[in-house]
All heavy atoms as TSV, in Angstrom:
chain	resi	resn	atom	element	x	y	z
A	1	MET	N	N	4.538	10.521	-3.015
A	1	MET	CA	C	3.183	10.255	-3.462
A	1	MET	C	C	2.205	11.055	-2.610
A	1	MET	O	O	2.428	11.257	-1.436
A	1	MET	CB	C	2.846	8.778	-3.317
A	1	MET	CG	C	3.578	7.871	-4.266
A	1	MET	SD	S	2.988	6.168	-4.156
A	1	MET	CE	C	1.392	6.346	-4.922
A	2	GLN	N	N	1.125	11.431	-3.213
A	2	GLN	CA	C	0.069	12.162	-2.523
A	2	GLN	C	C	-1.095	11.211	-2.249
A	2	GLN	O	O	-2.055	11.168	-3.002
A	2	GLN	CB	C	-0.392	13.340	-3.374
A	2	GLN	CG	C	0.680	14.353	-3.669
A	2	GLN	CD	C	1.098	15.101	-2.414
A	2	GLN	OE1	O	0.306	15.324	-1.508
A	2	GLN	NE2	N	2.355	15.465	-2.350
A	3	LEU	N	N	-1.001	10.426	-1.164
A	3	LEU	CA	C	-2.062	9.470	-0.859
A	3	LEU	C	C	-3.187	10.101	-0.057
A	3	LEU	O	O	-4.317	9.657	-0.128
A	3	LEU	CB	C	-1.489	8.256	-0.127
A	3	LEU	CG	C	-0.485	7.435	-0.929
A	3	LEU	CD1	C	0.055	6.300	-0.076
A	3	LEU	CD2	C	-1.101	6.913	-2.199
A	4	GLY	N	N	-2.860	11.125	0.718
A	4	GLY	CA	C	-3.859	11.896	1.448
A	4	GLY	C	C	-4.944	11.082	2.100
A	4	GLY	O	O	-4.683	10.196	2.899
A	5	SER	N	N	-6.177	11.351	1.749
A	5	SER	CA	C	-7.325	10.721	2.387
A	5	SER	C	C	-7.514	9.261	1.984
A	5	SER	O	O	-8.370	8.580	2.535
A	5	SER	CB	C	-8.596	11.503	2.069
A	5	SER	OG	O	-8.866	11.444	0.685
A	6	ARG	N	N	-6.715	8.782	1.039
A	6	ARG	CA	C	-6.860	7.382	0.624
A	6	ARG	C	C	-6.233	6.414	1.623
A	6	ARG	O	O	-6.504	5.223	1.576
A	6	ARG	CB	C	-6.274	7.169	-0.769
A	6	ARG	CG	C	-7.060	7.968	-1.809
A	6	ARG	CD	C	-6.624	7.681	-3.194
A	6	ARG	NE	N	-5.338	8.306	-3.465
A	6	ARG	CZ	C	-4.634	8.074	-4.566
A	6	ARG	NH1	N	-5.079	7.242	-5.477
A	6	ARG	NH2	N	-3.492	8.685	-4.758
A	7	VAL	N	N	-5.397	6.934	2.528
A	7	VAL	CA	C	-4.849	6.087	3.589
A	7	VAL	C	C	-5.932	5.950	4.647
A	7	VAL	O	O	-6.303	6.907	5.309
A	7	VAL	CB	C	-3.561	6.686	4.194
A	7	VAL	CG1	C	-3.069	5.835	5.361
A	7	VAL	CG2	C	-2.482	6.806	3.126
A	8	ASN	N	N	-6.446	4.750	4.778
A	8	ASN	CA	C	-7.551	4.493	5.695
A	8	ASN	C	C	-7.057	4.161	7.091
A	8	ASN	O	O	-7.708	4.492	8.071
A	8	ASN	CB	C	-8.410	3.352	5.149
A	8	ASN	CG	C	-9.693	3.174	5.900
A	8	ASN	OD1	O	-10.311	4.149	6.302
A	8	ASN	ND2	N	-10.094	1.937	6.107
A	9	ARG	N	N	-5.870	3.504	7.176
A	9	ARG	CA	C	-5.398	3.059	8.484
A	9	ARG	C	C	-3.894	2.875	8.449
A	9	ARG	O	O	-3.351	2.353	7.494
A	9	ARG	CB	C	-6.076	1.735	8.829
A	9	ARG	CG	C	-5.573	1.047	10.051
A	9	ARG	CD	C	-6.323	-0.260	10.328
A	9	ARG	NE	N	-6.541	-1.100	9.166
A	9	ARG	CZ	C	-5.733	-2.099	8.804
A	9	ARG	NH1	N	-4.656	-2.373	9.473
A	9	ARG	NH2	N	-6.026	-2.827	7.742
A	10	ILE	N	N	-3.217	3.288	9.519
A	10	ILE	CA	C	-1.819	2.966	9.783
A	10	ILE	C	C	-1.751	2.619	11.266
A	10	ILE	O	O	-2.079	3.449	12.116
A	10	ILE	CB	C	-0.868	4.144	9.494
A	10	ILE	CG1	C	-0.943	4.543	8.029
A	10	ILE	CG2	C	0.564	3.778	9.886
A	10	ILE	CD1	C	-0.078	5.749	7.682
A	11	THR	N	N	-1.362	1.388	11.562
A	11	THR	CA	C	-1.338	0.927	12.940
A	11	THR	C	C	-0.005	0.253	13.227
A	11	THR	O	O	0.407	-0.635	12.483
A	11	THR	CB	C	-2.470	-0.098	13.183
A	11	THR	OG1	O	-3.700	0.460	12.735
A	11	THR	CG2	C	-2.572	-0.480	14.629
A	12	PRO	N	N	0.687	0.644	14.303
A	12	PRO	CA	C	1.921	-0.038	14.670
A	12	PRO	C	C	1.651	-1.497	15.019
A	12	PRO	O	O	0.630	-1.819	15.614
A	12	PRO	CB	C	2.427	0.716	15.889
A	12	PRO	CG	C	1.545	1.889	16.072
A	12	PRO	CD	C	0.339	1.714	15.219
A	13	ASP	N	N	2.568	-2.366	14.635
A	13	ASP	CA	C	2.451	-3.800	14.901
A	13	ASP	C	C	3.847	-4.312	15.269
A	13	ASP	O	O	4.485	-4.985	14.482
A	13	ASP	CB	C	1.892	-4.509	13.665
A	13	ASP	CG	C	1.655	-5.982	13.893
A	13	ASP	OD1	O	1.626	-6.415	15.048
A	13	ASP	OD2	O	1.503	-6.705	12.888
A	14	GLY	N	N	4.324	-3.924	16.439
A	14	GLY	CA	C	5.693	-4.269	16.826
A	14	GLY	C	C	6.684	-3.490	15.975
A	14	GLY	O	O	6.610	-2.265	15.896
A	15	ARG	N	N	7.584	-4.184	15.303
A	15	ARG	CA	C	8.550	-3.536	14.405
A	15	ARG	C	C	7.907	-3.078	13.107
A	15	ARG	O	O	8.471	-2.284	12.365
A	15	ARG	CB	C	9.635	-4.556	14.018
A	15	ARG	CG	C	10.878	-4.469	14.821
A	15	ARG	CD	C	11.875	-5.472	14.323
A	15	ARG	NE	N	12.630	-4.909	13.212
A	15	ARG	CZ	C	13.378	-5.613	12.411
A	15	ARG	NH1	N	13.465	-6.910	12.549
A	15	ARG	NH2	N	14.049	-5.032	11.449
A	16	ASN	N	N	6.771	-3.608	12.796
A	16	ASN	CA	C	6.117	-3.377	11.504
A	16	ASN	C	C	4.929	-2.424	11.644
A	16	ASN	O	O	4.567	-2.030	12.735
A	16	ASN	CB	C	5.670	-4.718	10.924
A	16	ASN	CG	C	6.813	-5.702	10.849
A	16	ASN	OD1	O	7.902	-5.358	10.408
A	16	ASN	ND2	N	6.590	-6.922	11.299
A	17	GLN	N	N	4.334	-2.101	10.508
A	17	GLN	CA	C	3.138	-1.262	10.469
A	17	GLN	C	C	2.063	-1.993	9.668
A	17	GLN	O	O	2.357	-2.593	8.638
A	17	GLN	CB	C	3.421	0.072	9.760
A	17	GLN	CG	C	4.475	0.918	10.418
A	17	GLN	CD	C	3.968	1.575	11.671
A	17	GLN	OE1	O	2.851	2.059	11.713
A	17	GLN	NE2	N	4.788	1.596	12.698
A	18	SER	N	N	0.842	-1.908	10.123
A	18	SER	CA	C	-0.301	-2.412	9.389
A	18	SER	C	C	-0.934	-1.209	8.693
A	18	SER	O	O	-1.193	-0.194	9.336
A	18	SER	CB	C	-1.283	-3.064	10.362
A	18	SER	OG	O	-2.458	-3.446	9.696
A	19	VAL	N	N	-1.129	-1.311	7.379
A	19	VAL	CA	C	-1.674	-0.184	6.616
A	19	VAL	C	C	-2.837	-0.634	5.738
A	19	VAL	O	O	-2.907	-1.788	5.319
A	19	VAL	CB	C	-0.602	0.503	5.732
A	19	VAL	CG1	C	0.521	1.065	6.560
A	19	VAL	CG2	C	-0.064	-0.447	4.688
A	20	GLU	N	N	-3.728	0.288	5.477
A	20	GLU	CA	C	-4.794	0.070	4.491
A	20	GLU	C	C	-4.894	1.327	3.654
A	20	GLU	O	O	-5.011	2.436	4.187
A	20	GLU	CB	C	-6.128	-0.223	5.155
A	20	GLU	CG	C	-7.213	-0.526	4.127
A	20	GLU	CD	C	-8.515	-0.925	4.777
A	20	GLU	OE1	O	-8.527	-1.876	5.567
A	20	GLU	OE2	O	-9.525	-0.251	4.486
A	21	ILE	N	N	-4.815	1.138	2.345
A	21	ILE	CA	C	-4.876	2.258	1.405
A	21	ILE	C	C	-5.928	1.927	0.359
A	21	ILE	O	O	-5.930	0.835	-0.209
A	21	ILE	CB	C	-3.501	2.502	0.743
A	21	ILE	CG1	C	-2.433	2.698	1.823
A	21	ILE	CG2	C	-3.562	3.716	-0.178
A	21	ILE	CD1	C	-1.019	2.658	1.303
A	22	ASN	N	N	-6.807	2.882	0.088
A	22	ASN	CA	C	-7.932	2.684	-0.838
A	22	ASN	C	C	-7.713	3.431	-2.151
A	22	ASN	O	O	-7.017	4.434	-2.201
A	22	ASN	CB	C	-9.225	3.195	-0.198
A	22	ASN	CG	C	-9.553	2.477	1.076
A	22	ASN	OD1	O	-9.457	1.270	1.167
A	22	ASN	ND2	N	-9.925	3.235	2.092
A	23	ARG	N	N	-8.369	2.932	-3.193
A	23	ARG	CA	C	-8.479	3.596	-4.499
A	23	ARG	C	C	-7.123	3.891	-5.160
A	23	ARG	O	O	-6.871	4.998	-5.611
A	23	ARG	CB	C	-9.311	4.872	-4.366
A	23	ARG	CG	C	-10.715	4.626	-3.884
A	23	ARG	CD	C	-11.566	5.882	-3.776
A	23	ARG	NE	N	-10.935	7.045	-3.213
A	23	ARG	CZ	C	-10.888	7.349	-1.921
A	23	ARG	NH1	N	-11.438	6.545	-1.033
A	23	ARG	NH2	N	-10.307	8.449	-1.510
A	24	LEU	N	N	-6.270	2.878	-5.232
A	24	LEU	CA	C	-4.986	3.027	-5.916
A	24	LEU	C	C	-5.085	2.459	-7.327
A	24	LEU	O	O	-5.638	1.386	-7.527
A	24	LEU	CB	C	-3.881	2.246	-5.184
A	24	LEU	CG	C	-3.353	2.796	-3.880
A	24	LEU	CD1	C	-2.369	1.811	-3.277
A	24	LEU	CD2	C	-2.688	4.136	-4.103
A	25	TYR	N	N	-4.543	3.162	-8.285
A	25	TYR	CA	C	-4.369	2.607	-9.624
A	25	TYR	C	C	-3.126	1.718	-9.609
A	25	TYR	O	O	-2.258	1.870	-8.735
A	25	TYR	CB	C	-4.209	3.719	-10.660
A	25	TYR	CG	C	-5.490	4.474	-10.922
A	25	TYR	CD1	C	-5.724	5.708	-10.330
A	25	TYR	CD2	C	-6.472	3.937	-11.749
A	25	TYR	CE1	C	-6.902	6.401	-10.561
A	25	TYR	CE2	C	-7.658	4.619	-11.985
A	25	TYR	CZ	C	-7.867	5.845	-11.386
A	25	TYR	OH	O	-9.041	6.519	-11.608
A	26	ALA	N	N	-3.017	0.795	-10.535
A	26	ALA	CA	C	-1.891	-0.140	-10.588
A	26	ALA	C	C	-0.551	0.596	-10.599
A	26	ALA	O	O	0.395	0.198	-9.912
A	26	ALA	CB	C	-2.011	-1.050	-11.812
A	27	GLU	N	N	-0.474	1.691	-11.336
A	27	GLU	CA	C	0.773	2.453	-11.419
A	27	GLU	C	C	1.130	3.056	-10.057
A	27	GLU	O	O	2.289	3.133	-9.689
A	27	GLU	CB	C	0.671	3.577	-12.463
A	27	GLU	CG	C	0.392	3.098	-13.872
A	27	GLU	CD	C	-1.085	2.793	-14.136
A	27	GLU	OE1	O	-1.974	3.263	-13.386
A	27	GLU	OE2	O	-1.347	2.035	-15.083
A	28	GLU	N	N	0.122	3.488	-9.313
A	28	GLU	CA	C	0.364	4.057	-7.987
A	28	GLU	C	C	0.845	2.984	-7.011
A	28	GLU	O	O	1.720	3.242	-6.179
A	28	GLU	CB	C	-0.906	4.719	-7.444
A	28	GLU	CG	C	-1.299	5.966	-8.183
A	28	GLU	CD	C	-2.613	6.529	-7.707
A	28	GLU	OE1	O	-3.592	5.764	-7.558
A	28	GLU	OE2	O	-2.666	7.752	-7.484
A	29	LEU	N	N	0.295	1.781	-7.119
A	29	LEU	CA	C	0.740	0.690	-6.261
A	29	LEU	C	C	2.199	0.346	-6.551
A	29	LEU	O	O	2.993	0.168	-5.626
A	29	LEU	CB	C	-0.156	-0.537	-6.445
A	29	LEU	CG	C	0.183	-1.754	-5.603
A	29	LEU	CD1	C	0.221	-1.423	-4.119
A	29	LEU	CD2	C	-0.807	-2.870	-5.891
A	30	ALA	N	N	2.570	0.301	-7.820
A	30	ALA	CA	C	3.961	0.040	-8.192
A	30	ALA	C	C	4.877	1.145	-7.680
A	30	ALA	O	O	5.973	0.877	-7.163
A	30	ALA	CB	C	4.085	-0.108	-9.704
A	31	GLU	N	N	4.440	2.388	-7.784
A	31	GLU	CA	C	5.236	3.519	-7.300
A	31	GLU	C	C	5.360	3.481	-5.773
A	31	GLU	O	O	6.427	3.785	-5.224
A	31	GLU	CB	C	4.624	4.843	-7.754
A	31	GLU	CG	C	5.377	6.075	-7.313
A	31	GLU	CD	C	6.791	6.193	-7.874
A	31	GLU	OE1	O	7.092	5.576	-8.920
A	31	GLU	OE2	O	7.599	6.899	-7.254
A	32	LEU	N	N	4.301	3.097	-5.082
A	32	LEU	CA	C	4.344	2.967	-3.630
A	32	LEU	C	C	5.397	1.937	-3.232
A	32	LEU	O	O	6.223	2.188	-2.349
A	32	LEU	CB	C	2.974	2.566	-3.084
A	32	LEU	CG	C	2.898	2.259	-1.584
A	32	LEU	CD1	C	3.265	3.486	-0.751
A	32	LEU	CD2	C	1.505	1.753	-1.229
A	33	GLN	N	N	5.400	0.787	-3.877
A	33	GLN	CA	C	6.383	-0.249	-3.564
A	33	GLN	C	C	7.790	0.262	-3.821
A	33	GLN	O	O	8.691	0.061	-3.010
A	33	GLN	CB	C	6.100	-1.509	-4.396
A	33	GLN	CG	C	6.942	-2.709	-4.024
A	33	GLN	CD	C	8.311	-2.704	-4.650
A	33	GLN	OE1	O	8.497	-2.247	-5.774
A	33	GLN	NE2	N	9.279	-3.198	-3.933
A	34	LYS	N	N	7.989	0.976	-4.911
A	34	LYS	CA	C	9.303	1.526	-5.256
A	34	LYS	C	C	9.765	2.536	-4.203
A	34	LYS	O	O	10.918	2.512	-3.765
A	34	LYS	CB	C	9.213	2.183	-6.638
A	34	LYS	CG	C	10.496	2.746	-7.151
A	34	LYS	CD	C	10.283	3.342	-8.537
A	34	LYS	CE	C	11.477	4.106	-9.020
A	34	LYS	NZ	N	11.238	4.732	-10.318
A	35	GLN	N	N	8.879	3.420	-3.780
A	35	GLN	CA	C	9.239	4.431	-2.789
A	35	GLN	C	C	9.514	3.802	-1.426
A	35	GLN	O	O	10.436	4.225	-0.715
A	35	GLN	CB	C	8.155	5.498	-2.687
A	35	GLN	CG	C	8.148	6.424	-3.872
A	35	GLN	CD	C	7.242	7.621	-3.664
A	35	GLN	OE1	O	6.879	7.962	-2.546
A	35	GLN	NE2	N	6.884	8.276	-4.761
A	36	LEU	N	N	8.735	2.806	-1.045
A	36	LEU	CA	C	9.000	2.115	0.213
A	36	LEU	C	C	10.369	1.446	0.177
A	36	LEU	O	O	11.155	1.551	1.121
A	36	LEU	CB	C	7.909	1.083	0.510
A	36	LEU	CG	C	6.532	1.619	0.907
A	36	LEU	CD1	C	5.530	0.475	1.003
A	36	LEU	CD2	C	6.592	2.396	2.200
A	37	ALA	N	N	10.682	0.750	-0.922
A	37	ALA	CA	C	11.965	0.058	-1.064
A	37	ALA	C	C	13.126	1.038	-0.979
A	37	ALA	O	O	14.158	0.741	-0.369
A	37	ALA	CB	C	12.008	-0.720	-2.372
A	38	SER	N	N	12.967	2.229	-1.557
A	38	SER	CA	C	14.041	3.219	-1.515
A	38	SER	C	C	14.295	3.715	-0.092
A	38	SER	O	O	15.349	4.263	0.201
A	38	SER	CB	C	13.732	4.397	-2.442
A	38	SER	OG	O	12.718	5.223	-1.900
A	39	ARG	N	N	13.333	3.492	0.799
A	39	ARG	CA	C	13.467	3.887	2.200
A	39	ARG	C	C	13.774	2.691	3.106
A	39	ARG	O	O	13.703	2.793	4.329
A	39	ARG	CB	C	12.195	4.576	2.675
A	39	ARG	CG	C	11.977	5.932	2.019
A	39	ARG	CD	C	10.602	6.487	2.339
A	39	ARG	NE	N	10.421	7.833	1.875
A	39	ARG	CZ	C	10.107	8.180	0.630
A	39	ARG	NH1	N	9.940	7.246	-0.287
A	39	ARG	NH2	N	9.952	9.444	0.296
A	40	GLY	N	N	14.054	1.532	2.493
A	40	GLY	CA	C	14.389	0.341	3.273
A	40	GLY	C	C	13.197	-0.362	3.882
A	40	GLY	O	O	13.315	-1.057	4.889
A	41	VAL	N	N	12.018	-0.205	3.271
A	41	VAL	CA	C	10.781	-0.811	3.780
A	41	VAL	C	C	10.232	-1.748	2.707
A	41	VAL	O	O	10.307	-1.452	1.517
A	41	VAL	CB	C	9.737	0.281	4.125
A	41	VAL	CG1	C	8.427	-0.330	4.579
A	41	VAL	CG2	C	10.292	1.230	5.177
A	42	ARG	N	N	9.686	-2.887	3.147
A	42	ARG	CA	C	9.129	-3.855	2.190
A	42	ARG	C	C	7.741	-4.297	2.632
A	42	ARG	O	O	7.361	-4.134	3.792
A	42	ARG	CB	C	10.036	-5.069	2.085
A	42	ARG	CG	C	10.069	-5.871	3.370
A	42	ARG	CD	C	11.030	-7.038	3.282
A	42	ARG	NE	N	11.142	-7.663	4.587
A	42	ARG	CZ	C	10.661	-8.868	4.868
A	42	ARG	NH1	N	10.049	-9.576	3.939
A	42	ARG	NH2	N	10.794	-9.369	6.066
A	43	PHE	N	N	7.008	-4.874	1.694
A	43	PHE	CA	C	5.735	-5.521	2.012
A	43	PHE	C	C	6.065	-6.889	2.589
A	43	PHE	O	O	6.749	-7.683	1.947
A	43	PHE	CB	C	4.866	-5.697	0.755
A	43	PHE	CG	C	4.223	-4.434	0.283
A	43	PHE	CD1	C	4.702	-3.764	-0.827
A	43	PHE	CD2	C	3.119	-3.914	0.933
A	43	PHE	CE1	C	4.110	-2.595	-1.272
A	43	PHE	CE2	C	2.513	-2.743	0.490
A	43	PHE	CZ	C	3.008	-2.090	-0.617
A	44	ILE	N	N	5.595	-7.162	3.787
A	44	ILE	CA	C	5.788	-8.474	4.398
A	44	ILE	C	C	4.634	-9.389	3.998
A	44	ILE	O	O	4.824	-10.543	3.665
A	44	ILE	CB	C	5.891	-8.342	5.929
A	44	ILE	CG1	C	7.155	-7.534	6.263
A	44	ILE	CG2	C	5.893	-9.702	6.606
A	44	ILE	CD1	C	7.249	-7.095	7.702
A	45	ALA	N	N	3.437	-8.853	4.027
A	45	ALA	CA	C	2.230	-9.567	3.613
A	45	ALA	C	C	1.243	-8.539	3.104
A	45	ALA	O	O	1.226	-7.405	3.580
A	45	ALA	CB	C	1.628	-10.340	4.777
A	46	ALA	N	N	0.427	-8.940	2.129
A	46	ALA	CA	C	-0.548	-7.990	1.583
A	46	ALA	C	C	-1.751	-8.723	1.006
A	46	ALA	O	O	-1.623	-9.821	0.480
A	46	ALA	CB	C	0.091	-7.127	0.502
A	47	GLU	N	N	-2.886	-8.085	1.143
A	47	GLU	CA	C	-4.110	-8.524	0.471
A	47	GLU	C	C	-4.532	-7.372	-0.418
A	47	GLU	O	O	-4.680	-6.242	0.051
A	47	GLU	CB	C	-5.208	-8.820	1.487
A	47	GLU	CG	C	-6.524	-9.195	0.835
A	47	GLU	CD	C	-7.623	-9.400	1.867
A	47	GLU	OE1	O	-7.353	-9.923	2.948
A	47	GLU	OE2	O	-8.762	-9.007	1.561
A	48	ILE	N	N	-4.694	-7.663	-1.697
A	48	ILE	CA	C	-5.054	-6.625	-2.663
A	48	ILE	C	C	-6.401	-6.986	-3.273
A	48	ILE	O	O	-6.591	-8.098	-3.762
A	48	ILE	CB	C	-3.983	-6.498	-3.768
A	48	ILE	CG1	C	-2.644	-6.135	-3.136
A	48	ILE	CG2	C	-4.405	-5.453	-4.801
A	48	ILE	CD1	C	-1.480	-6.186	-4.091
A	49	ARG	N	N	-7.313	-6.035	-3.219
A	49	ARG	CA	C	-8.628	-6.213	-3.826
A	49	ARG	C	C	-8.762	-5.215	-4.970
A	49	ARG	O	O	-8.469	-4.030	-4.790
A	49	ARG	CB	C	-9.725	-5.983	-2.782
A	49	ARG	CG	C	-9.709	-7.022	-1.680
A	49	ARG	CD	C	-10.727	-6.772	-0.591
A	49	ARG	NE	N	-10.632	-5.501	0.099
A	49	ARG	CZ	C	-9.786	-5.228	1.086
A	49	ARG	NH1	N	-8.926	-6.130	1.486
A	49	ARG	NH2	N	-9.801	-4.061	1.674
A	50	ALA	N	N	-9.172	-5.703	-6.129
A	50	ALA	CA	C	-9.333	-4.839	-7.304
A	50	ALA	C	C	-10.814	-4.673	-7.617
A	50	ALA	O	O	-11.566	-5.635	-7.630
A	50	ALA	CB	C	-8.617	-5.450	-8.495
A	51	LEU	N	N	-11.210	-3.415	-7.844
A	51	LEU	CA	C	-12.592	-3.095	-8.186
A	51	LEU	C	C	-12.623	-2.372	-9.521
A	51	LEU	O	O	-11.752	-1.541	-9.792
A	51	LEU	CB	C	-13.212	-2.203	-7.109
A	51	LEU	CG	C	-13.235	-2.792	-5.706
A	51	LEU	CD1	C	-13.615	-1.723	-4.699
A	51	LEU	CD2	C	-14.226	-3.933	-5.659
A	52	PRO	N	N	-13.606	-2.655	-10.374
A	52	PRO	CA	C	-13.683	-1.959	-11.652
A	52	PRO	C	C	-13.947	-0.469	-11.466
A	52	PRO	O	O	-14.700	-0.066	-10.583
A	52	PRO	CB	C	-14.847	-2.642	-12.378
A	52	PRO	CG	C	-15.573	-3.444	-11.372
A	52	PRO	CD	C	-14.687	-3.609	-10.179
A	53	ALA	N	N	-13.275	0.330	-12.284
A	53	ALA	CA	C	-13.474	1.787	-12.292
A	53	ALA	C	C	-13.423	2.228	-13.742
A	53	ALA	O	O	-12.379	2.610	-14.252
A	53	ALA	CB	C	-12.408	2.488	-11.468
A	54	GLY	N	N	-14.545	2.129	-14.414
A	54	GLY	CA	C	-14.561	2.418	-15.848
A	54	GLY	C	C	-13.793	1.336	-16.587
A	54	GLY	O	O	-14.024	0.161	-16.379
A	55	SER	N	N	-12.844	1.731	-17.400
A	55	SER	CA	C	-12.052	0.756	-18.153
A	55	SER	C	C	-10.828	0.279	-17.365
A	55	SER	O	O	-10.076	-0.554	-17.840
A	55	SER	CB	C	-11.593	1.368	-19.482
A	55	SER	OG	O	-10.742	2.480	-19.226
A	56	GLU	N	N	-10.626	0.820	-16.160
A	56	GLU	CA	C	-9.483	0.443	-15.331
A	56	GLU	C	C	-9.969	-0.199	-14.041
A	56	GLU	O	O	-11.159	-0.429	-13.863
A	56	GLU	CB	C	-8.638	1.682	-15.016
A	56	GLU	CG	C	-8.072	2.334	-16.249
A	56	GLU	CD	C	-7.076	3.406	-15.909
A	56	GLU	OE1	O	-6.236	3.156	-15.033
A	56	GLU	OE2	O	-7.154	4.483	-16.501
A	57	ARG	N	N	-9.016	-0.493	-13.167
A	57	ARG	CA	C	-9.355	-1.042	-11.855
A	57	ARG	C	C	-8.695	-0.206	-10.776
A	57	ARG	O	O	-7.577	0.246	-10.929
A	57	ARG	CB	C	-8.874	-2.481	-11.734
A	57	ARG	CG	C	-9.626	-3.420	-12.626
A	57	ARG	CD	C	-9.110	-4.826	-12.453
A	57	ARG	NE	N	-9.767	-5.690	-13.400
A	57	ARG	CZ	C	-10.579	-6.676	-13.058
A	57	ARG	NH1	N	-10.790	-6.929	-11.790
A	57	ARG	NH2	N	-11.150	-7.416	-13.970
A	58	LEU	N	N	-9.429	-0.012	-9.694
A	58	LEU	CA	C	-8.873	0.634	-8.510
A	58	LEU	C	C	-8.619	-0.451	-7.475
A	58	LEU	O	O	-9.408	-1.380	-7.337
A	58	LEU	CB	C	-9.841	1.671	-7.944
A	58	LEU	CG	C	-10.027	2.930	-8.767
A	58	LEU	CD1	C	-11.099	3.815	-8.141
A	58	LEU	CD2	C	-8.719	3.689	-8.873
A	59	MET	N	N	-7.524	-0.320	-6.745
A	59	MET	CA	C	-7.144	-1.351	-5.798
A	59	MET	C	C	-7.181	-0.822	-4.373
A	59	MET	O	O	-6.855	0.335	-4.118
A	59	MET	CB	C	-5.752	-1.853	-6.119
A	59	MET	CG	C	-5.708	-2.438	-7.497
A	59	MET	SD	S	-4.132	-3.122	-7.871
A	59	MET	CE	C	-4.255	-3.060	-9.651
A	60	THR	N	N	-7.576	-1.702	-3.481
A	60	THR	CA	C	-7.481	-1.458	-2.049
A	60	THR	C	C	-6.464	-2.451	-1.533
A	60	THR	O	O	-6.541	-3.645	-1.830
A	60	THR	CB	C	-8.831	-1.662	-1.351
A	60	THR	OG1	O	-9.727	-0.660	-1.819
A	60	THR	CG2	C	-8.707	-1.553	0.153
A	61	ILE	N	N	-5.494	-1.970	-0.774
A	61	ILE	CA	C	-4.456	-2.842	-0.242
A	61	ILE	C	C	-4.477	-2.791	1.276
A	61	ILE	O	O	-4.533	-1.721	1.875
A	61	ILE	CB	C	-3.065	-2.475	-0.797
A	61	ILE	CG1	C	-2.004	-3.414	-0.235
A	61	ILE	CG2	C	-2.711	-1.037	-0.543
A	61	ILE	CD1	C	-0.677	-3.322	-0.926
A	62	SER	N	N	-4.486	-3.962	1.882
A	62	SER	CA	C	-4.292	-4.122	3.323
A	62	SER	C	C	-2.967	-4.854	3.451
A	62	SER	O	O	-2.806	-5.945	2.892
A	62	SER	CB	C	-5.410	-4.960	3.948
A	62	SER	OG	O	-6.639	-4.306	3.802
A	63	ALA	N	N	-2.009	-4.260	4.151
A	63	ALA	CA	C	-0.680	-4.833	4.162
A	63	ALA	C	C	0.012	-4.643	5.493
A	63	ALA	O	O	-0.328	-3.759	6.274
A	63	ALA	CB	C	0.166	-4.205	3.065
A	64	ILE	N	N	1.002	-5.479	5.705
A	64	ILE	CA	C	1.953	-5.300	6.792
A	64	ILE	C	C	3.268	-4.941	6.120
A	64	ILE	O	O	3.732	-5.651	5.224
A	64	ILE	CB	C	2.099	-6.563	7.643
A	64	ILE	CG1	C	0.756	-6.910	8.292
A	64	ILE	CG2	C	3.200	-6.375	8.708
A	64	ILE	CD1	C	0.722	-8.230	9.003
A	65	ILE	N	N	3.830	-3.790	6.509
A	65	ILE	CA	C	5.097	-3.357	5.960
A	65	ILE	C	C	6.113	-3.267	7.096
A	65	ILE	O	O	5.751	-3.068	8.256
A	65	ILE	CB	C	4.976	-2.003	5.235
A	65	ILE	CG1	C	4.457	-0.903	6.174
A	65	ILE	CG2	C	4.065	-2.117	4.010
A	65	ILE	CD1	C	4.459	0.491	5.567
A	66	GLY	N	N	7.388	-3.464	6.727
A	66	GLY	CA	C	8.415	-3.409	7.754
A	66	GLY	C	C	9.792	-3.295	7.136
A	66	GLY	O	O	9.943	-3.311	5.909
A	67	PRO	N	N	10.816	-3.197	7.977
A	67	PRO	CA	C	12.186	-3.028	7.486
A	67	PRO	C	C	12.645	-4.221	6.650
A	67	PRO	O	O	12.211	-5.349	6.881
A	67	PRO	CB	C	13.020	-2.893	8.759
A	67	PRO	CG	C	12.133	-3.198	9.895
A	67	PRO	CD	C	10.730	-3.253	9.415
A	68	MET	N	N	13.539	-3.945	5.711
A	68	MET	CA	C	14.044	-5.002	4.834
A	68	MET	C	C	14.950	-5.984	5.560
A	68	MET	O	O	15.120	-7.092	5.116
A	68	MET	CB	C	14.758	-4.402	3.642
A	68	MET	CG	C	13.836	-3.768	2.652
A	68	MET	SD	S	14.714	-3.394	1.148
A	68	MET	CE	C	13.387	-2.749	0.174
A	69	ASN	N	N	15.563	-5.594	6.639
A	69	ASN	CA	C	16.477	-6.517	7.324
A	69	ASN	C	C	15.831	-7.186	8.502
A	69	ASN	O	O	14.857	-6.900	9.000
A	69	ASN	CB	C	17.735	-5.797	7.776
A	69	ASN	CG	C	17.456	-4.510	8.552
A	69	ASN	OD1	O	16.358	-4.310	9.067
A	69	ASN	ND2	N	18.427	-3.660	8.609
């Protein structure tokens, strides 16, 4: 995925990472979860905020991600 400047923050949190990503479409969020899972990483906790963007919604996600085991 090409998240580029939409990644607002990545901070180590022990074994896990705290991340914030802005302006994601629903399909991009689903693809992000799929790509993380393929690398053995999961969402441990997440807060998702949806904002209207024309006829669609853009999402901002603040999450803690970490290994699946």
